[in-house]
DSSP file (Angstrom, degrees, kcal/mol; ACC not computed):
  #  RESIDUE AA STRUCTURE BP1 BP2  ACC     N-H-->O    O-->H-N    N-H-->O    O-->H-N    TCO  KAPPA ALPHA  PHI   PSI    X-CA   Y-CA   Z-CA
    1    1 A M              0   0    0      0, 0.0     2,-0.0     0, 0.0     0, 0.0   0.000 360.0 360.0 360.0 128.9   92.6   80.1  116.6
    2    2 A T     >  -     0   0    0      1,-0.1     4,-2.4     4,-0.0     5,-0.2  -0.262 360.0-107.2 -76.1 167.2   88.9   79.8  117.1
    3    3 A E  H  > S+     0   0    0      1,-0.2     4,-2.4     2,-0.2     5,-0.2   0.880 122.8  53.6 -61.1 -38.5   86.3   81.0  114.6
    4    4 A Q  H  > S+     0   0    0      2,-0.2     4,-2.6     1,-0.2    -1,-0.2   0.904 108.3  49.5 -62.5 -41.2   85.5   83.9  117.0
    5    5 A D  H  > S+     0   0    0      2,-0.2     4,-3.0     1,-0.2    -2,-0.2   0.909 110.1  50.7 -64.1 -42.0   89.2   84.8  117.1
    6    6 A K  H  X S+     0   0    0     -4,-2.4     4,-2.3     2,-0.2    -2,-0.2   0.912 111.9  47.6 -61.4 -41.9   89.4   84.8  113.4
    7    7 A E  H  X S+     0   0    0     -4,-2.4     4,-2.2     2,-0.2    -2,-0.2   0.917 112.7  48.3 -65.4 -43.7   86.3   87.0  113.2
    8    8 A L  H  X S+     0   0    0     -4,-2.6     4,-2.5     2,-0.2    -2,-0.2   0.921 111.3  50.5 -62.4 -44.7   87.7   89.4  115.8
    9    9 A F  H  X S+     0   0    0     -4,-3.0     4,-2.9     1,-0.2    -2,-0.2   0.924 109.9  50.6 -59.1 -44.3   91.1   89.5  114.0
   10   10 A S  H  X S+     0   0    0     -4,-2.3     4,-2.6     2,-0.2     5,-0.2   0.897 110.0  50.2 -60.3 -41.5   89.3   90.3  110.7
   11   11 A Q  H  X S+     0   0    0     -4,-2.2     4,-2.0     2,-0.2    -1,-0.2   0.926 112.4  46.6 -63.1 -45.2   87.3   93.1  112.3
   12   12 A I  H  X S+     0   0    0     -4,-2.5     4,-2.5     2,-0.2     5,-0.3   0.929 112.3  51.7 -62.0 -45.4   90.5   94.6  113.8
   13   13 A Y  H  X S+     0   0    0     -4,-2.9     4,-2.4     1,-0.2    -2,-0.2   0.943 113.7  42.1 -57.5 -51.4   92.3   94.3  110.5
   14   14 A Y  H  < S+     0   0    0     -4,-2.6     4,-0.3     1,-0.2    -1,-0.2   0.805 115.7  50.4 -70.2 -28.4   89.6   96.1  108.5
   15   15 A H  H  < S+     0   0    0     -4,-2.0     4,-0.3    -5,-0.2    -1,-0.2   0.893 124.8  24.1 -74.4 -39.8   89.1   98.7  111.1
   16   16 A Y  H  X S+     0   0    0     -4,-2.5     4,-2.8    -5,-0.2     5,-0.3   0.613  95.0  90.3-104.9 -14.4   92.8   99.7  111.5
   17   17 A Y  H  X S+     0   0    0     -4,-2.4     4,-2.8    -5,-0.3     5,-0.2   0.925  92.9  41.1 -55.6 -54.5   94.5   98.7  108.2
   18   18 A K  H  > S+     0   0    0     -4,-0.3     4,-2.5     1,-0.2    -1,-0.2   0.889 115.7  51.3 -63.1 -38.9   94.0  102.0  106.3
   19   19 A R  H  > S+     0   0    0     -4,-0.3     4,-2.1     2,-0.2    -1,-0.2   0.927 113.1  44.3 -63.6 -45.0   94.8  104.1  109.4
   20   20 A L  H  X S+     0   0    0     -4,-2.8     4,-2.6     2,-0.2    -2,-0.2   0.902 112.3  52.6 -67.0 -40.5   98.0  102.2  110.1
   21   21 A L  H  X S+     0   0    0     -4,-2.8     4,-2.6    -5,-0.3     5,-0.2   0.926 108.7  50.4 -60.3 -44.8   99.0  102.3  106.4
   22   22 A Y  H  X S+     0   0    0     -4,-2.5     4,-2.3     1,-0.2    -1,-0.2   0.918 110.7  49.4 -59.1 -44.1   98.5  106.1  106.4
   23   23 A T  H  X S+     0   0    0     -4,-2.1     4,-1.8     1,-0.2    -1,-0.2   0.920 111.1  49.3 -62.0 -43.7  100.7  106.5  109.5
   24   24 A A  H  X S+     0   0    0     -4,-2.6     4,-3.1     1,-0.2     5,-0.4   0.903 110.3  50.3 -63.5 -41.4  103.4  104.3  108.0
   25   25 A V  H  X S+     0   0    0     -4,-2.6     4,-2.5     1,-0.2    -1,-0.2   0.905 108.5  53.7 -62.4 -41.0  103.4  106.3  104.7
   26   26 A H  H  < S+     0   0    0     -4,-2.3    -1,-0.2    -5,-0.2    -2,-0.2   0.871 117.0  37.3 -61.9 -36.9  103.7  109.5  106.7
   27   27 A I  H  < S+     0   0    0     -4,-1.8    -2,-0.2    -5,-0.2    -1,-0.2   0.922 128.4  30.5 -80.6 -45.8  106.7  108.2  108.5
   28   28 A I  H  < S-     0   0    0     -4,-3.1    -3,-0.2    -5,-0.2    -2,-0.2   0.781  83.1-145.8 -89.5 -30.5  108.5  106.3  105.7
   29   29 A H  S  < S+     0   0    0     -4,-2.5     2,-0.3    -5,-0.4    -4,-0.1   0.809  70.4  99.8  63.2  31.1  107.4  108.3  102.6
   30   30 A N     >  -     0   0    0     -6,-0.2     4,-2.4     1,-0.1     5,-0.2  -0.885  60.2-157.4-148.6 113.0  107.4  105.1  100.6
   31   31 A F  H  > S+     0   0    0     -2,-0.3     4,-2.4     1,-0.2     5,-0.2   0.891  91.3  49.0 -62.9 -43.9  104.1  103.3   99.9
   32   32 A S  H  > S+     0   0    0      1,-0.2     4,-1.9     2,-0.2    -1,-0.2   0.898 114.5  45.0 -67.3 -38.7  105.4   99.8   99.2
   33   33 A I  H  > S+     0   0    0      2,-0.2     4,-2.5     1,-0.2    -1,-0.2   0.886 111.6  54.2 -69.1 -37.3  107.6   99.8  102.4
   34   34 A A  H  X S+     0   0    0     -4,-2.4     4,-2.4     2,-0.2    -2,-0.2   0.892 107.0  51.3 -61.9 -39.7  104.6  101.3  104.3
   35   35 A E  H  X S+     0   0    0     -4,-2.4     4,-2.7     2,-0.2     5,-0.2   0.926 110.0  49.5 -62.3 -43.9  102.4   98.4  103.1
   36   36 A E  H  X S+     0   0    0     -4,-1.9     4,-2.5     1,-0.2    -2,-0.2   0.917 111.9  47.7 -61.2 -44.0  105.1   95.9  104.3
   37   37 A L  H  X S+     0   0    0     -4,-2.5     4,-2.0     2,-0.2    -1,-0.2   0.895 112.2  49.6 -65.4 -39.8  105.3   97.5  107.7
   38   38 A T  H  X S+     0   0    0     -4,-2.4     4,-1.7     2,-0.2    -2,-0.2   0.930 112.8  46.6 -64.1 -45.5  101.6   97.6  108.1
   39   39 A N  H  X S+     0   0    0     -4,-2.7     4,-1.8     1,-0.2    -2,-0.2   0.887 110.7  52.8 -64.0 -38.3  101.3   93.9  107.1
   40   40 A E  H  X S+     0   0    0     -4,-2.5     4,-2.4     1,-0.2    -1,-0.2   0.869 104.2  57.2 -65.1 -35.5  104.1   93.0  109.5
   41   41 A T  H  X S+     0   0    0     -4,-2.0     4,-2.2     1,-0.2    -1,-0.2   0.917 109.0  45.3 -59.7 -43.1  102.2   94.8  112.3
   42   42 A F  H  X S+     0   0    0     -4,-1.7     4,-2.5     2,-0.2    -1,-0.2   0.803 109.1  55.8 -72.6 -27.6   99.3   92.5  111.7
   43   43 A T  H  X S+     0   0    0     -4,-1.8     4,-2.3     2,-0.2    -2,-0.2   0.908 109.2  47.2 -65.9 -42.0  101.5   89.5  111.5
   44   44 A I  H  X S+     0   0    0     -4,-2.4     4,-1.8     2,-0.2    -2,-0.2   0.907 111.0  51.6 -65.2 -42.1  102.9   90.4  114.9
   45   45 A L  H  < S+     0   0    0     -4,-2.2     7,-0.2     1,-0.2    -2,-0.2   0.933 110.3  49.3 -58.8 -45.3   99.3   90.9  116.2
   46   46 A L  H >< S+     0   0    0     -4,-2.5     3,-1.0     1,-0.2     4,-0.3   0.908 110.3  50.2 -61.5 -42.5   98.4   87.5  114.9
   47   47 A A  H 3< S+     0   0    0     -4,-2.3    -1,-0.2     1,-0.2    -2,-0.2   0.816 122.3  33.0 -66.4 -29.9  101.4   85.9  116.5
   48   48 A Q  T >X S+     0   0    0     -4,-1.8     4,-2.2    -3,-0.2     3,-0.8   0.113  82.2 121.7-111.0  20.2  100.6   87.5  119.9
   49   49 A F  H <>  +     0   0    0     -3,-1.0     4,-2.6     1,-0.3    -1,-0.1   0.853  69.0  56.9 -57.5 -40.4   96.8   87.5  119.5
   50   50 A D  H 34 S+     0   0    0     -4,-0.3     4,-0.3     1,-0.2    -1,-0.3   0.882 115.2  37.9 -59.5 -37.7   96.1   85.5  122.7
   51   51 A Q  H <4 S+     0   0    0     -3,-0.8    -1,-0.2     1,-0.1    -2,-0.2   0.806 124.8  38.8 -81.7 -30.1   98.0   88.0  124.8
   52   52 A V  H >< S+     0   0    0     -4,-2.2     3,-2.7    -7,-0.2    -2,-0.2   0.644  85.8  95.6 -97.8 -17.3   96.7   91.2  122.9
   53   53 A R  T 3< S+     0   0    0     -4,-2.6    -1,-0.2     1,-0.3    -3,-0.1   0.830  97.9  30.5 -44.3 -46.8   93.1   90.2  122.2
   54   54 A N  T 3  S+     0   0    0     -4,-0.3    -1,-0.3    -3,-0.2    -2,-0.1   0.027  83.1 151.5-106.3  26.3   91.7   92.0  125.2
   55   55 A H    X   -     0   0    0     -3,-2.7     3,-0.7     1,-0.2    -3,-0.1  -0.339  48.1-134.2 -58.3 135.0   94.3   94.7  125.4
   56   56 A P  T 3  S+     0   0    0      0, 0.0    -1,-0.2     0, 0.0     2,-0.1   0.716 101.5  28.7 -68.0 -19.0   92.7   97.8  127.0
   57   57 A N  T 3> S+     0   0    0      1,-0.1     4,-2.0     2,-0.1     3,-0.2  -0.520  70.5 162.1-140.0  68.9   94.2  100.1  124.4
   58   58 A L  H <> S+     0   0    0     -3,-0.7     4,-2.7     1,-0.2     5,-0.2   0.868  74.7  55.1 -61.5 -40.9   94.6   98.0  121.2
   59   59 A D  H  > S+     0   0    0      1,-0.2     4,-2.6     2,-0.2    -1,-0.2   0.913 108.7  48.6 -61.5 -40.3   94.9  101.0  118.9
   60   60 A R  H  > S+     0   0    0     -3,-0.2     4,-2.3     2,-0.2    -1,-0.2   0.904 111.0  51.4 -63.8 -41.0   97.8  102.4  120.9
   61   61 A W  H  X S+     0   0    0     -4,-2.0     4,-2.4     2,-0.2    -2,-0.2   0.927 111.7  46.7 -59.5 -47.3   99.4   98.9  120.9
   62   62 A L  H  X S+     0   0    0     -4,-2.7     4,-2.7     1,-0.2    -2,-0.2   0.918 113.1  47.9 -63.2 -45.0   99.1   98.7  117.1
   63   63 A Y  H  X S+     0   0    0     -4,-2.6     4,-2.8    -5,-0.2     5,-0.2   0.860 111.0  52.1 -66.0 -34.5  100.5  102.2  116.6
   64   64 A T  H  X S+     0   0    0     -4,-2.3     4,-2.5    -5,-0.2     5,-0.2   0.942 111.2  46.2 -65.4 -47.0  103.4  101.5  118.9
   65   65 A V  H  X S+     0   0    0     -4,-2.4     4,-2.1     2,-0.2    -2,-0.2   0.943 116.5  45.6 -59.1 -48.1  104.3   98.3  117.0
   66   66 A L  H  X S+     0   0    0     -4,-2.7     4,-2.7     1,-0.2    -2,-0.2   0.932 113.4  48.3 -62.8 -47.1  104.0  100.1  113.7
   67   67 A T  H  X S+     0   0    0     -4,-2.8     4,-2.9     1,-0.2     5,-0.2   0.906 110.4  51.3 -63.9 -41.7  105.9  103.2  114.7
   68   68 A N  H  X S+     0   0    0     -4,-2.5     4,-2.2    -5,-0.2    -1,-0.2   0.920 112.3  47.3 -60.7 -42.5  108.8  101.1  116.2
   69   69 A Q  H  X S+     0   0    0     -4,-2.1     4,-2.3    -5,-0.2    -2,-0.2   0.913 112.7  49.2 -63.9 -41.9  109.0   99.2  113.0
   70   70 A A  H  X S+     0   0    0     -4,-2.7     4,-2.4     2,-0.2    -2,-0.2   0.914 111.1  48.4 -66.4 -42.5  109.0  102.3  110.9
   71   71 A L  H  X S+     0   0    0     -4,-2.9     4,-2.1     1,-0.2    -1,-0.2   0.892 111.8  50.2 -65.9 -37.7  111.6  104.0  113.0
   72   72 A N  H  X S+     0   0    0     -4,-2.2     4,-2.5    -5,-0.2    -1,-0.2   0.884 108.9  52.6 -64.4 -37.5  113.8  100.9  112.7
   73   73 A E  H  X S+     0   0    0     -4,-2.3     4,-2.9     2,-0.2    -2,-0.2   0.907 108.2  50.3 -63.8 -41.8  113.2  100.9  109.0
   74   74 A L  H  X S+     0   0    0     -4,-2.4     4,-2.0     2,-0.2    -2,-0.2   0.908 110.8  49.7 -61.4 -41.2  114.4  104.5  108.8
   75   75 A K  H  X S+     0   0    0     -4,-2.1     4,-1.6     2,-0.2    -2,-0.2   0.920 112.0  48.0 -63.5 -43.0  117.5  103.5  110.8
   76   76 A K  H  X S+     0   0    0     -4,-2.5     4,-2.2     1,-0.2    -2,-0.2   0.911 110.2  51.7 -63.5 -42.8  118.1  100.6  108.4
   77   77 A Q  H  < S+     0   0    0     -4,-2.9    -1,-0.2     1,-0.2    -2,-0.2   0.872 107.0  53.9 -62.9 -35.7  117.7  102.9  105.4
   78   78 A K  H  < S+     0   0    0     -4,-2.0     3,-0.3     1,-0.2    -1,-0.2   0.877 110.5  47.4 -63.9 -37.0  120.2  105.3  106.9
   79   79 A R  H  < S+     0   0    0     -4,-1.6     2,-0.6     1,-0.2    -2,-0.2   0.860 119.4  38.0 -72.0 -37.0  122.6  102.4  107.2
   80   80 A Y  S  < S-     0   0    0     -4,-2.2     2,-0.5    -5,-0.1    -1,-0.2  -0.823  74.4-170.0-122.2  90.5  122.1  101.1  103.6
   81   81 A I        -     0   0    0     -2,-0.6     2,-0.6    -3,-0.3    -3,-0.1  -0.691   8.9-153.3 -84.3 126.3  121.7  103.9  101.2
   82   82 A H        -     0   0    0     -2,-0.5    -2,-0.0    -5,-0.1    -1,-0.0  -0.891  15.0-178.1-102.6 120.9  120.5  102.7   97.7
   83   83 A I        -     0   0    0     -2,-0.6     5,-0.1     2,-0.0    -2,-0.0  -0.972  27.7-122.7-121.8 123.1  121.6  105.0   94.9
   84   84 A P    >>  -     0   0    0      0, 0.0     3,-1.8     0, 0.0     4,-0.5  -0.330  25.8-120.5 -59.8 144.5  120.6  104.3   91.3
   85   85 A L  G >4 S+     0   0    0      1,-0.3     3,-1.2     2,-0.2     4,-0.4   0.843 111.1  59.9 -57.2 -36.2  123.7  104.1   89.1
   86   86 A E  G 34 S+     0   0    0      1,-0.3    -1,-0.3     2,-0.1     3,-0.2   0.697 104.5  51.5 -68.4 -15.9  122.5  107.0   86.9
   87   87 A E  G X4 S+     0   0    0     -3,-1.8     3,-1.5     1,-0.2     4,-0.3   0.522  82.7  90.2 -96.3  -5.8  122.6  109.3   89.9
   88   88 A L  G X< S+     0   0    0     -3,-1.2     3,-1.4    -4,-0.5    -1,-0.2   0.860  81.2  59.3 -58.3 -35.5  126.1  108.4   91.0
   89   89 A K  G 3  S+     0   0    0     -4,-0.4    -1,-0.3     1,-0.3    -2,-0.1   0.733 103.4  53.4 -66.4 -19.8  127.6  111.2   88.9
   90   90 A N  G X> S+     0   0    0     -3,-1.5     3,-2.4    -4,-0.1     4,-0.5   0.424  75.8 129.3 -95.5   0.8  125.5  113.7   90.9
   91   91 A I  T <4 S+     0   0    0     -3,-1.4    -3,-0.0    -4,-0.3     0, 0.0  -0.337  78.5  15.1 -60.6 131.9  126.6  112.7   94.3
   92   92 A G  T 34 S+     0   0    0      2,-0.4    -1,-0.3    -2,-0.0     3,-0.1   0.361 100.4 100.2  88.0  -5.0  127.7  115.7   96.3
   93   93 A C  T <4 S+     0   0    0     -3,-2.4     2,-0.3     1,-0.2    -2,-0.1   0.778  87.9  18.5 -85.3 -26.9  126.1  118.1   93.9
   94   94 A E  S  < S-     0   0    0     -4,-0.5    -2,-0.4     0, 0.0    -1,-0.2  -0.974  81.9-103.4-142.9 157.6  123.0  118.8   96.0
   95   95 A D        -     0   0    0     -2,-0.3    -2,-0.0     1,-0.1     0, 0.0  -0.414  45.3 -95.9 -76.4 153.7  121.8  118.4   99.5
   96   96 A N        -     0   0    0      1,-0.1    -1,-0.1    -2,-0.1     0, 0.0  -0.566  31.3-145.3 -66.4 124.5  119.5  115.7  100.6
   97   97 A P  S    S+     0   0    0      0, 0.0     2,-0.4     0, 0.0    -1,-0.1   0.658  78.5  61.7 -72.1 -13.2  116.0  117.3  100.5
   98   98 A F        -     0   0    0      3,-0.0     2,-0.3     5,-0.0    -2,-0.1  -0.898  62.0-173.4-114.5 141.5  114.8  115.3  103.5
   99   99 A S    >>  -     0   0    0     -2,-0.4     3,-1.1     1,-0.1     4,-0.6  -0.808  42.3-103.4-120.9 169.4  116.1  115.2  107.0
  100  100 A F  G >4 S+     0   0    0     -2,-0.3     3,-1.2     1,-0.3     4,-0.4   0.882 121.8  58.1 -56.6 -38.6  115.2  113.0  109.9
  101  101 A F  G >4 S+     0   0    0      1,-0.3     3,-0.7     2,-0.2    -1,-0.3   0.725  91.9  69.9 -69.0 -20.6  113.1  115.9  111.4
  102  102 A D  G <4 S+     0   0    0     -3,-1.1    -1,-0.3     1,-0.2    -2,-0.2   0.781  99.0  49.1 -65.4 -27.0  111.0  116.0  108.2
  103  103 A V  G << S+     0   0    0     -3,-1.2    -1,-0.2    -4,-0.6    -2,-0.2   0.564  90.2  96.8 -92.3  -8.1  109.4  112.7  109.1
  104  104 A L  S <  S-     0   0    0     -3,-0.7     3,-0.1    -4,-0.4     2,-0.0  -0.569  81.7-109.1 -79.9 145.1  108.5  113.7  112.7
  105  105 A P    >   -     0   0    0      0, 0.0     3,-1.1     0, 0.0    50,-0.1  -0.343  35.5 -98.3 -71.8 153.7  105.0  115.0  113.3
  106  106 A D  T 3  S+     0   0    0      1,-0.2     3,-0.1    48,-0.1    52,-0.1  -0.396 104.5  44.0 -64.4 146.0  104.3  118.6  114.1
  107  107 A G  T 3  S+     0   0    0      1,-0.4    -1,-0.2    -3,-0.1     2,-0.2   0.315  73.1 134.6 102.2  -9.0  103.9  119.3  117.8
  108  108 A L    <   -     0   0    0     -3,-1.1    -1,-0.4     1,-0.1    39,-0.0  -0.521  57.4-116.2 -72.5 141.5  106.8  117.3  119.2
  109  109 A S     >  -     0   0    0     -2,-0.2     4,-2.6     1,-0.1     5,-0.2  -0.281  22.4-109.9 -71.5 163.4  108.9  119.2  121.8
  110  110 A K  H  > S+     0   0    0      1,-0.2     4,-2.5     2,-0.2     5,-0.2   0.886 121.1  52.6 -59.2 -39.8  112.5  120.0  121.2
  111  111 A T  H  > S+     0   0    0      2,-0.2     4,-2.3     1,-0.2    -1,-0.2   0.915 109.4  48.0 -63.9 -44.1  113.5  117.5  123.8
  112  112 A D  H  > S+     0   0    0      1,-0.2     4,-2.3     2,-0.2     5,-0.2   0.930 112.8  48.2 -62.3 -45.8  111.4  114.7  122.2
  113  113 A K  H  X S+     0   0    0     -4,-2.6     4,-2.5     1,-0.2    -2,-0.2   0.909 111.1  51.7 -60.8 -41.9  112.9  115.5  118.8
  114  114 A E  H  X S+     0   0    0     -4,-2.5     4,-2.6    -5,-0.2    -1,-0.2   0.928 111.5  44.5 -63.4 -45.8  116.4  115.5  120.2
  115  115 A I  H  X S+     0   0    0     -4,-2.3     4,-2.1     2,-0.2    -1,-0.2   0.880 114.4  49.0 -71.8 -35.4  116.2  112.1  121.9
  116  116 A L  H  X>S+     0   0    0     -4,-2.3     4,-3.1    -5,-0.2     5,-0.6   0.899 111.9  50.7 -66.0 -39.7  114.5  110.5  118.8
  117  117 A Y  I  X>S+     0   0    0     -4,-2.5     4,-2.1    -5,-0.2     5,-2.1   0.944 110.9  47.5 -60.6 -48.6  117.3  112.0  116.7
  118  118 A L  I  <5S+     0   0    0     -4,-2.6     6,-2.5     3,-0.2    -2,-0.2   0.896 118.8  41.1 -61.5 -39.9  120.0  110.7  118.9
  119  119 A R  I  <5S+     0   0    0     -4,-2.1    -2,-0.2     4,-0.2    -1,-0.2   0.950 129.3  23.0 -74.3 -49.0  118.4  107.2  119.0
  120  120 A Y  I  <5S+     0   0    0     -4,-3.1    -3,-0.2    -5,-0.2    -2,-0.2   0.734 131.4  34.2 -99.3 -23.7  117.3  106.7  115.4
  121  121 A E  I  <<S+     0   0    0     -4,-2.1    -3,-0.2    -5,-0.6    -4,-0.1   0.828 129.2  33.0 -96.0 -40.9  119.5  109.1  113.4
  122  122 A Q  S   <S-     0   0    0     -5,-2.1    -3,-0.2     2,-0.1    -4,-0.1   0.471  99.9-132.6 -94.5  -2.7  122.7  108.8  115.3
  123  123 A N        +     0   0    0     -6,-0.3     2,-0.3     1,-0.2    -4,-0.2   0.806  47.5 159.9  57.7  33.7  122.1  105.2  116.3
  124  124 A M        -     0   0    0     -6,-2.5    -1,-0.2     4,-0.1     2,-0.1  -0.644  33.6-137.3 -85.4 143.1  122.9  105.8  120.0
  125  125 A N     >  -     0   0    0     -2,-0.3     4,-2.6     1,-0.1     5,-0.2  -0.406  36.0 -92.8 -87.1 176.0  121.7  103.4  122.6
  126  126 A C  H  > S+     0   0    0      1,-0.2     4,-2.4     2,-0.2     5,-0.1   0.852 125.8  53.0 -61.5 -35.7  120.2  104.6  125.9
  127  127 A A  H  > S+     0   0    0      2,-0.2     4,-2.1     1,-0.2    -1,-0.2   0.919 111.4  46.0 -65.5 -42.4  123.6  104.5  127.7
  128  128 A E  H  > S+     0   0    0      2,-0.2     4,-2.7     1,-0.2    -2,-0.2   0.894 112.5  50.6 -67.0 -39.4  125.2  106.6  125.0
  129  129 A I  H  X S+     0   0    0     -4,-2.6     4,-2.7     2,-0.2    -2,-0.2   0.914 108.1  53.4 -63.0 -41.7  122.3  109.0  125.1
  130  130 A A  H  X>S+     0   0    0     -4,-2.4     5,-2.4    -5,-0.2     4,-0.8   0.924 112.0  44.1 -58.8 -46.1  122.6  109.3  128.8
  131  131 A R  H ><5S+     0   0    0     -4,-2.1     3,-0.6     3,-0.2    -2,-0.2   0.931 113.6  50.8 -64.2 -44.4  126.3  110.2  128.6
  132  132 A Y  H 3<5S+     0   0    0     -4,-2.7    -2,-0.2     1,-0.2    -1,-0.2   0.900 119.1  35.9 -60.2 -42.7  125.7  112.6  125.7
  133  133 A L  H 3<5S-     0   0    0     -4,-2.7    -1,-0.2    -5,-0.2    -2,-0.2   0.457 107.9-122.8 -91.4  -1.6  123.0  114.5  127.6
  134  134 A S  T <<5S+     0   0    0     -4,-0.8     2,-0.3    -3,-0.6    -3,-0.2   0.931  71.2 121.6  56.6  49.1  124.6  114.1  131.0
  135  135 A I      < -     0   0    0     -5,-2.4    -1,-0.2    -6,-0.2    -2,-0.1  -0.816  68.9 -83.4-129.2 171.5  121.6  112.3  132.5
  136  136 A S     >  -     0   0    0     -2,-0.3     4,-2.1     1,-0.1     5,-0.2  -0.327  35.6-115.4 -74.2 161.0  121.1  109.0  134.1
  137  137 A H  H  > S+     0   0    0      1,-0.2     4,-2.2     2,-0.2     5,-0.2   0.915 118.3  51.4 -60.2 -44.2  120.6  105.8  132.1
  138  138 A D  H  > S+     0   0    0      1,-0.2     4,-2.4     2,-0.2    -1,-0.2   0.881 108.5  51.5 -61.3 -38.8  117.0  105.5  133.5
  139  139 A A  H  > S+     0   0    0      2,-0.2     4,-2.8     1,-0.2    -1,-0.2   0.894 108.8  50.6 -66.5 -38.8  116.3  109.1  132.6
  140  140 A S  H  X S+     0   0    0     -4,-2.1     4,-2.3     2,-0.2    -2,-0.2   0.908 111.6  48.0 -65.5 -40.5  117.4  108.5  129.0
  141  141 A R  H  X S+     0   0    0     -4,-2.2     4,-2.4     2,-0.2    -2,-0.2   0.908 113.1  48.1 -64.5 -42.1  115.2  105.4  128.8
  142  142 A A  H  X S+     0   0    0     -4,-2.4     4,-2.7     2,-0.2    -2,-0.2   0.923 112.2  48.5 -65.5 -44.1  112.2  107.3  130.2
  143  143 A R  H  X S+     0   0    0     -4,-2.8     4,-2.8     2,-0.2    -2,-0.2   0.914 112.4  48.8 -62.4 -42.1  112.7  110.2  127.9
  144  144 A L  H  X S+     0   0    0     -4,-2.3     4,-2.6     2,-0.2     5,-0.2   0.922 111.8  49.1 -64.4 -43.0  113.0  107.9  124.9
  145  145 A C  H  X S+     0   0    0     -4,-2.4     4,-2.1     2,-0.2    -2,-0.2   0.930 113.9  45.9 -61.8 -45.7  109.8  106.1  125.9
  146  146 A R  H  X S+     0   0    0     -4,-2.7     4,-3.0     2,-0.2     5,-0.2   0.912 111.9  51.5 -62.5 -43.5  107.9  109.3  126.4
  147  147 A A  H  X S+     0   0    0     -4,-2.8     4,-2.5     1,-0.2    -2,-0.2   0.914 110.4  48.0 -62.6 -43.6  109.2  110.7  123.1
  148  148 A K  H  X S+     0   0    0     -4,-2.6     4,-2.5     2,-0.2    -1,-0.2   0.906 112.4  50.4 -62.9 -40.6  108.1  107.6  121.2
  149  149 A G  H  X S+     0   0    0     -4,-2.1     4,-2.5    -5,-0.2    -2,-0.2   0.920 111.3  47.2 -62.6 -45.0  104.7  107.8  123.0
  150  150 A H  H  X S+     0   0    0     -4,-3.0     4,-2.7     2,-0.2     5,-0.2   0.905 111.5  52.1 -61.9 -41.4  104.3  111.5  122.0
  151  151 A C  H  X S+     0   0    0     -4,-2.5     4,-2.5    -5,-0.2    -2,-0.2   0.934 111.5  45.8 -61.1 -47.4  105.3  110.7  118.4
  152  152 A I  H  X S+     0   0    0     -4,-2.5     4,-2.4     2,-0.2    -1,-0.2   0.917 112.8  50.8 -61.7 -44.2  102.7  107.9  118.2
  153  153 A E  H  X S+     0   0    0     -4,-2.5     4,-2.2     1,-0.2    -2,-0.2   0.922 112.7  45.4 -61.4 -45.6  100.0  110.1  119.7
  154  154 A L  H  X S+     0   0    0     -4,-2.7     4,-2.8     2,-0.2    -1,-0.2   0.886 111.8  51.5 -67.9 -38.7  100.7  113.0  117.3
  155  155 A L  H  X S+     0   0    0     -4,-2.5     4,-2.1    -5,-0.2    -1,-0.2   0.897 110.3  50.2 -64.0 -38.3  100.8  110.7  114.3
  156  156 A S  H  X S+     0   0    0     -4,-2.4     4,-2.3    -5,-0.2    -2,-0.2   0.927 111.6  47.6 -63.9 -44.1   97.5  109.2  115.4
  157  157 A K  H  X S+     0   0    0     -4,-2.2     4,-2.3     2,-0.2    -2,-0.2   0.908 109.9  52.5 -65.0 -42.0   96.0  112.7  115.7
  158  158 A E  H  X S+     0   0    0     -4,-2.8     4,-1.3     1,-0.2    -1,-0.2   0.913 110.3  49.9 -58.4 -41.4   97.3  113.8  112.3
  159  159 A H  H  X S+     0   0    0     -4,-2.1     4,-0.7     1,-0.2     3,-0.4   0.939 110.7  47.6 -62.8 -47.5   95.7  110.7  110.8
  160  160 A Y  H  < S+     0   0    0     -4,-2.3     3,-0.5     1,-0.2    -1,-0.2   0.843 111.0  51.5 -66.3 -33.3   92.3  111.3  112.4
  161  161 A H  H  < S+     0   0    0     -4,-2.3    -1,-0.2     1,-0.2    -2,-0.2   0.758 108.3  51.7 -74.6 -24.1   92.3  115.0  111.3
  162  162 A K  H  <        0   0    0     -4,-1.3    -1,-0.2    -3,-0.4    -2,-0.2   0.571 360.0 360.0 -88.4  -9.1   93.1  114.2  107.7
  163  163 A H     <        0   0    0     -4,-0.7    -2,-0.2    -3,-0.5    -1,-0.2   0.399 360.0 360.0-115.4 360.0   90.3  111.6  107.4
């Protein structure tokens, strides 16, 4: 990596770090995990810097990488629930106060919410989603891609309006 590349990377890091961290916190609701995801996003950028350096929409690329990581983290958390021992006696006594839909940004369409729910909450792949919704495999992939794009766009807008 040249000195110019190091300087460019530093500029990108300082320009986007807080914004990406805020977005990750909004999705994950856990600051330390959000920090890890944000740092991992920059690790991925560093690893692919030669290809991404002149990307025409770098902020969109960064938010896409971060959001995909965050959604995968939510999926992983769903798979591995950690419960403190002192709370074991209370299992089943109250409902979980958060749902998958609580982490989605305002403004997503019902269709977008549904396909994100099927993919990340129900762990369905595109073929399973296609069968469930009675649509083609290509249509399920396109809908998922659009929904993720809308989600990223809305999360970006929420971030900019709050700062």
